[in-house]
C-alpha positions as CSV (number, residue, x, y, z in Angstrom):
1,X,-6.1,-4.3,19.6
2,X,-4.7,-2.3,22.3
3,X,-5.5,1.3,22.8
4,X,-3.1,4.0,22.4
5,X,-0.3,4.9,20.0
6,X,1.3,1.4,19.6
7,X,-2.1,0.1,18.4
8,X,-2.8,3.0,16.3
9,X,0.8,2.7,14.8
10,X,0.4,-1.1,14.3
11,X,-3.0,-0.8,12.5
12,X,-1.7,2.3,10.4
13,X,1.5,0.1,9.3
14,X,-0.7,-2.9,8.7
15,X,-3.0,-0.9,6.3
16,X,0.0,0.4,4.2
17,X,1.4,-3.1,4.0
18,X,-1.9,-4.5,3.0
19,X,-2.3,-2.0,0.4
20,X,0.5,-3.5,-1.5
21,X,-1.4,-6.6,-1.7
22,X,-4.9,-5.3,-2.8
23,X,-7.9,-3.3,-1.8
24,X,-7.9,-2.9,2.1
25,X,-11.2,-2.7,4.4
26,X,-10.6,-1.7,7.9
27,X,-12.8,-3.2,10.5
28,X,-13.8,-1.0,13.4
29,X,-12.3,-2.4,16.6
30,X,-14.3,-4.0,19.3
31,X,-14.7,-6.7,21.9
32,X,-16.0,-9.3,19.4
33,X,-13.9,-8.4,16.5
34,X,-12.4,-11.4,14.8
35,X,-9.9,-9.3,12.7
36,X,-8.7,-5.9,12.0
37,X,-8.9,-5.7,8.1
38,X,-9.5,-7.7,4.9
39,X,-7.5,-7.5,1.8
40,X,-9.6,-8.1,-1.3
41,X,-7.4,-9.3,-4.2
42,X,-8.0,-11.9,-7.1
43,X,-7.3,-14.9,-4.7
44,X,-7.3,-15.3,-1.8
45,X,-9.2,-12.8,0.2
46,X,-7.2,-12.2,3.5
47,X,-8.6,-11.5,6.8
48,X,-5.7,-10.1,9.1
49,X,-5.3,-9.5,12.7
50,X,-2.5,-7.0,13.5
51,X,-0.9,-6.7,16.8
52,X,1.9,-5.2,18.7
53,X,4.4,-7.3,20.3
54,X,7.5,-6.7,22.6
55,X,8.8,-10.2,21.4
56,X,9.1,-10.0,17.7
57,X,11.9,-12.7,17.5
58,X,10.1,-15.2,19.6
59,X,9.8,-18.8,18.4
60,X,6.5,-19.7,16.6
61,X,5.5,-21.8,19.4
62,X,5.9,-18.9,21.8
63,X,3.9,-16.5,19.4
64,X,1.2,-19.4,19.2
65,X,1.0,-19.3,22.9
66,X,1.2,-15.4,23.4
67,X,-1.6,-14.7,20.8
68,X,-3.8,-17.8,21.3
69,X,-7.0,-15.8,21.5
70,X,-6.4,-13.9,18.4
71,X,-5.6,-17.3,16.5
72,X,-8.6,-18.8,18.0
73,X,-10.6,-16.1,16.7
74,X,-9.1,-16.2,13.3
75,X,-10.0,-19.9,13.1
76,X,-13.6,-18.9,13.5
77,X,-13.6,-17.6,9.9
78,X,-15.0,-20.2,7.4
79,X,-12.4,-21.8,5.4
80,X,-12.3,-22.1,1.6
81,X,-9.5,-22.0,-0.9
82,X,-10.5,-18.4,-1.7
83,X,-9.9,-17.2,2.0
84,X,-7.0,-17.0,4.2
85,X,-6.3,-15.7,7.7
86,X,-3.2,-14.0,9.0
87,X,-1.7,-12.7,12.1
88,X,0.7,-9.8,11.7
89,X,3.0,-8.8,14.4
90,X,4.8,-5.5,14.7
91,X,7.4,-4.6,17.1
92,X,8.4,-1.4,18.9
93,X,11.1,-0.6,16.3
94,X,8.6,-1.3,13.4
95,X,9.8,-4.7,12.6
96,X,7.1,-6.9,11.1
97,X,6.4,-10.7,11.2
98,X,3.5,-12.4,9.1
99,X,1.8,-15.7,9.9
100,X,-0.8,-17.7,8.0
101,X,-3.2,-19.3,10.4
102,X,-4.7,-22.5,9.4
103,X,-7.0,-24.8,11.4
104,X,-4.2,-26.7,13.0
105,X,-1.0,-24.5,12.6
106,X,0.5,-21.2,12.1
107,X,3.1,-20.8,9.4
108,X,5.4,-17.8,8.8
109,X,4.9,-16.0,5.5
110,X,6.4,-13.3,3.7
111,X,5.0,-9.6,3.8
112,X,3.4,-10.5,0.3
113,X,1.8,-13.7,1.8
114,X,4.0,-16.1,0.0
115,X,5.6,-18.8,2.3
116,X,9.0,-17.9,3.8
117,X,11.8,-18.8,1.4
118,X,10.0,-18.5,-1.8
């Protein structure tokens, strides 16, 4: 996560959104951190990497390229039906996009974690 106001605003906003889904645990940022926070709920438990982006309207393919390192790190988390990993992106004006990260793809989801269009 980047240093400074954008990173702070992004994480603070992510915590507010995550609180709507369950109990939130913020992870101290660091060079080897795989994710920013976890959301504990009935199922699944969600590991989230929240990041700032200038290109909030980018195609999924471009997001996958721009955030390949964050996605790679999320894919290091062991997979189980009770676990999920998500990449959350925030723009300068506070617009959010949410993506479920699987082992072979990223899929856009709603802020509640449900697939888009449901």
